[in-house]
N, C-alpha and C positions, 0 to 999 in steps of 0.2 A: 284296394286290389294291388296285388304284387306287380311291381314294375320291372322292366327289362333294361339292364345296363349294357348288354352286348347282344348283337344278332350275328350268327355265323354268316360270313360273307364269301368265303372262298369255297370252291367246288368240293374239296375234300371234306371240310367240316360239315357242309350241308348234306353231302352224300352219307357221311357217317351218321348223322341224325336220322336220316331216313332208313338206314340199315338197322339202327337200334329199334325203330318203329316196326320194321319188318319182323325182327326177332320176337318182339312182343306179340304181334299178330299171330306168328307161327306157334308161339306158346299157348295162345288162346285156343287155337284149333286143337292142339294136342290135349289140353285140359277138357275141352268140350267133348271130343270123341271118347276120351277115357271115362268121363262121367256118364256119357250116353250109354256106354256099354253096360253099366250097372243100374242105370235109372232111365227108363224109356220116357219118363214124363218131362225130362229136360228138353226145352224147346230151342229152336234155332234163334229165337229172339234174344236169348241170353248171350249167345256168341256174337250176334250183331251189336248188342249194347257194348260189350267189352271191346270189340274191334273198333267201333265208331269212336269210343272214348280215347283209345290209344292212338289211332290215326290222327284224330283232331289234335291231340296233345303234341304229337310230333310235328304236324304242319304249322301249328300256331307259334311254335318256337322259332320257326324259319321265317314266318311272315312272307311277304312278297308274292310271287307268282304261285308258289306252292300252296299258300293259303287261299289265293284267288281261285285255284282249281276247286278247293273245298266250297268256296262261296258259290261258284257256278253249279257244283253238284247239288247244293242244297235246294236248287230250283227244280231238279230232276225228280219230281214227285212220283212219276210213273216208272222210274228205272230202279231207284235204290230202295232198300228196306227203310222203314219209318225211322229206325234208330239213327241211321246215317243222315237222313234229311234233317232231323231235329238237332243233332249235334253239329253238323256242318253249317246250319243256319246261324249258329252263334258267330261265325266268321263275318257276318254282315255288320255286326256292331258290338261285339263283346269278346275282345281278346286282350291279353296283358299289354299295357301301354309302355312307351319308352320312359326312362327315368328323366327327371328334370335336368340332370347334367348332360345327358345325351341330346335333349331338346336344345339346350343352350349352345352346344357344340355345332349342331346343325344350322342354327341361325347364324352363328359367327362365320361358318364356312360359306353359306350361300347368300347371305345379305350383308355380310361383313359388320353386323351389329348384333347385340344381344336383344332379346325381346323387350326388355325394359327401356331400351334406347329408341324403340320404334313405336310403342303403344303407351297410352296413359296407364293402363293396367293389363296384366297378362296372367291368366290362371296357370300355375305350374302343373296342375293335374289335368289330364285330358278328360274330356267329357264323352269321347267316343273313340275307340280304337278298332280298326278293321284290318283288311288284308294288306293294303299298300301304304296306308298312312293313318294318322290319328288327328283329332280335332281338339283345339284349345279355344277357350273363350277369352276375348280381349276387348278393350274399349279404346276409342280414340276420338277426341273432339265430341264427346257425348254420344257417339255411335257404338252400339254393341256389335262386335265382329266375331266371325268364326275364322280360325287360322288352322289350315290343314298342313301337316308336316309329314313328309314322306320318310319312311324308314330307311336308314343307311344301307347301302349296298343292294337295294331292291333292283334297280335298273341293270346293274352289272351282273346279276346272277340269273337273269331271266332265261337265257339260253341253256345254261347248265341245269336250272330247275326243271325246265320243260323236259329235258332228257331224262331226268330222274323220275318225273311223275307221268311219263308217257303212258304207262299201263293204265293209270287212272283216267287220263285224258282220252285214251283210245276207247275205253268203255263209255265215257261220258258222251263222246261224239260218234260212237259206233263206227270207228274207222277201221277199215280192213284193206289189204292189198298193197301192192308194191308202190303205188303212187300217192300214198297217204301223206307223204312229206309236205305236199302243197297245203294241206290243211293245218299241219303243225306250223308251217311258215306263216300262215294267216294268223294263227293264235299268237305266235311270237311277235309279229308286227303290231298287233293290237295291244298287247301287253306293254311293249316298248312305248307306244304312244301314250298309254295310261300313266307311265312314269315321267312323261314330259309335262311338267306342270305349266310351263309357259304356253305350250300348245293347248292345254286344257283351258287356261284363262281365255285365250283367243277364241277357241271353239265355243266356250260358254257365253262370251259376249255376243258373238255372231248369232248363235241359235236363239238365245233368250230374247234378243232384240226382235227377231223375225216372228217368234212365237208369242210375243207379248199381246198380240191381237186376240188370242184365245181366251174366252170367258172362264172365270173361276180358276185361273192358273197363275201362279206367282213364282218369281225367281229372285235369288239374291243378286245384289250388285257386286261386281268384282273390282279389285283394286290392284292393277298391274304394278304400280309403284311400290307396293308392299308384298309383291310376289316374286318368285324366282323359279329356277328349274325344279326345286324340291319343296317350295313353300307357296301356298295360296292363301290370300286374305280376301274374304268376302263378307257381306252382311250376315249377321246372325239372324236366322229365321226361326221364329217361335212356332212350334207345333209338335205333334206326336208322330212317330213313325207310322207309316201306312199299316204295317202289320199289327201294331198296337191298337190302331183305330178299328180295324176290321174285327179284332177279337172281342171288342166291347160294344160296337155300334149296333143299335136296334132301329135306327132311323133310315127307312128305305129311301126317302126323298133325298137325304144327305148322301147316301151311297150312290144313288143314280147321278146326282150332281157331280160328285167327285169322279165317278166312272166315266161320265161323258167328257169331262175335262181331260182325263187320262187318255181316252180313246182319240179325241180330237188332236191332242198333242202328238200322238204317234202317227196318225193318218196324215196330218199336216206336214210333218217332217218327211214321211215316206213319199208322199205324192207331190209335194210342192218343193221341198228343199232337196230331195234326193240324197239325204243323209239323215241318220237316225241315232238317237240315244239307244245304244245297243246293250245296256246293262240294267234291264227293268226288274231289279229286285227291291223289296220293301224298304231297305235301308237308304235308298236313293230318293225317297219321297216322304214328305211330311204332310200332315193335314192340320190347318189352323182352326181357330175357334169358329170362324165363319164358314167352315167346310170348303175352303179353297185348297187346291192341291198345290204343293210346293215341290219343285224339282231342284235338287241341290248338288248333283254331281254329273259332270259332262266329260269325264275322263275317257270313256269308251264311246267314240262316235264312229259309226260305220257308214262310209260313203256308198251309195247305191248306183253303180254305173248303168247307163241307159240300156246297154246290151243285155244286162241281167234283169233290170226293172221291167222292161216290156214283156218278154215271155213269161216272167214270174207272175205278173198280175193278169196276163191274158189267160193263164191257167186257173185263175180264180173265177172265171166266167163259166157258168154251167153249160152254155152252148159249145164252148171249146173243150171242156172236160168230156162231153158226151159225143164229140166228133172224133172218131179214131184217127183220121188223117191229120187234122190240126193238132190233136193231142200228142201224137207221136213226133210231129215236127217240132213242137215246143219242147218236148222232152229231150230231143237231140240238141236244141239250142242251149238248154240248161245243163247239158252234159250228164243227164240222168241215163239216157240211152247213148250207146256208142256205135259208130259205123262198123266196128269190128264184132259187135254182138251177134251171137247165134240166134236162130229163130226161137229157140227155147228161152234164151235170156230176154229177148224182146217181149215175148208173150208174158213171161213172169213179171218183169219190172213194169210193164204197161199195166197189168192187172193190179199189182201192188200199189203203184202210185195213183191209179184211178180211184181205188178204194180210199187211200189216205186223203187225197185232195178233195174228193167228194165230201168228206167229213170235215176236214180242217178249214175249208173255205166256206162252210155253211153260213157263218155270220155275214159274209159279204154278199150273200144271195138275197138278203132280206132288208126291209126298210128299218126295222128295229130288231134288236137281239137281246135276249135276257140271259146274262152270264150266270145267273143263279140256277139255270137249267142243269140239274144233276145228271140227267140222262145223256146230255151232250158230252160231259166230261167222263162219264162212265164208259161211253163208246170209245173215247180217246184212249182211256186206260186199257180197255179190252183189246183194242187194235194194237197198242204198244206191246201188250202181253203176248198177243198172237204171233207177232213177227219176231219178238225176242226169242221165242221157242221154235221158230221155223227152221228146220234142219236144211231145207233146200236153199234158203237165203244165205246160210253160212258157206255154202259151196259155190255160190255164184262169183263171177269174175270181177274183182276190183271194187273200188269205191264208186259211189254214184253221186253225181251232182257237182256243180261249180263250187269253188272255194267260198263264194259269197253266201252260199246256203248256211254256213256255220253260224255267222252272226245274225243273219236275217231271220233264220228259223228260231235261233235262240231268243231274238227280240220278240217274235210273235208268241212263242210258247210262254215266255216270261210275262208278256202283256196279258195273254189269256188267263194265266194263273192269278195275276193281280186282279183282273176283272172278276174272276170267279170268287176270289176271297172277299171282294166288295159285295158280290151278289148284285151287280149293277145291271139295269136295263137301259140301253142306249139307242140313240138314233145313229145308224151306221154311217150315213153320208152327211152328218151335220158339219163335219170339218170343211166341206165345200163352201160354207158360208164365209170362211176366212180367206179364201183364195182370191187373188187379184183378178 
């Protein structure tokens, strides 16, 4: 694979790259409508394919938060055309890596030594290159290690990148209104945390220690003495990416075992730790030969404040969803309804969220839930489609919901998608067996 010797790091050069991408996309639209005028058989899928290719090519050259947006978008199966989902999913583990020279320069800058001075062996070619960093294999004292190296300039360009990709992010998070900056601030803060590898090592050690009680779940060991602000050294974990496993697996028992571990992992974090791994995409999980689930990336951790946690999960209870007085009180606590809302707005958003929550919280209403249930996910897709076309919704006043919804909802949607890909049937409250 072609390697990268230079990544644009200043605002002007990164903006220039996105402008070039925009020009290409504009050209694709012109070609499409020109051809469509003479050939009615040409479909929108052709345009989507070309746009997805050009947008992805533009973002992958920038890496960092621009590519992270593509990674997030790849999980939005109910929002984007298939071509975009397929192309953007490559950002999870298939982008051009840094050259060996740039890797050595990064080591010298952040650990004051070259790789050969720190490890017994160090593979100059990366085994995985994603949005924020790439992974190399190394050995030390007989141990096989994974060494994650952050791309140069990623942390410094987050603010300017977000400004450049706001149109994409706005669609991804469905943000509208004058107060949407609080959501962008939340995204910016989480992305900045993801670039702090010392924080990631600390979070990884804390969460993996507490979650080690969960059956069929494995984690790497982290090595702070071989890590820095931009480099992380951890145990090499052998397995296949979760997406690869789900594509070929025919063993329902194995799928249920992995799904139960995944579900318990998230419920334990959410309800016991009050902080959660908020980046549930397939590239962050492996499956080993014994069908254990391996979690390998803790860069994006969302803390769940009590004032959000309590009303959020109280609205998961059917008796509260179906009690209009309690329901609307919790909606106010969660900033979905506002004291300034008109009677029309209260009626509209109460009905909208009652329909959404009645569906999305369904797994929590049962002792067991089968995520292979296609009808459940078809209902979600239909509901998403219904409100994406709702003209009344577009006219309503402002954004809805606490800033905490961004990453908590992203977590649950990502978890649901992974569980669906597995086709797992799980015990909903099994995580309680691990609580103190």
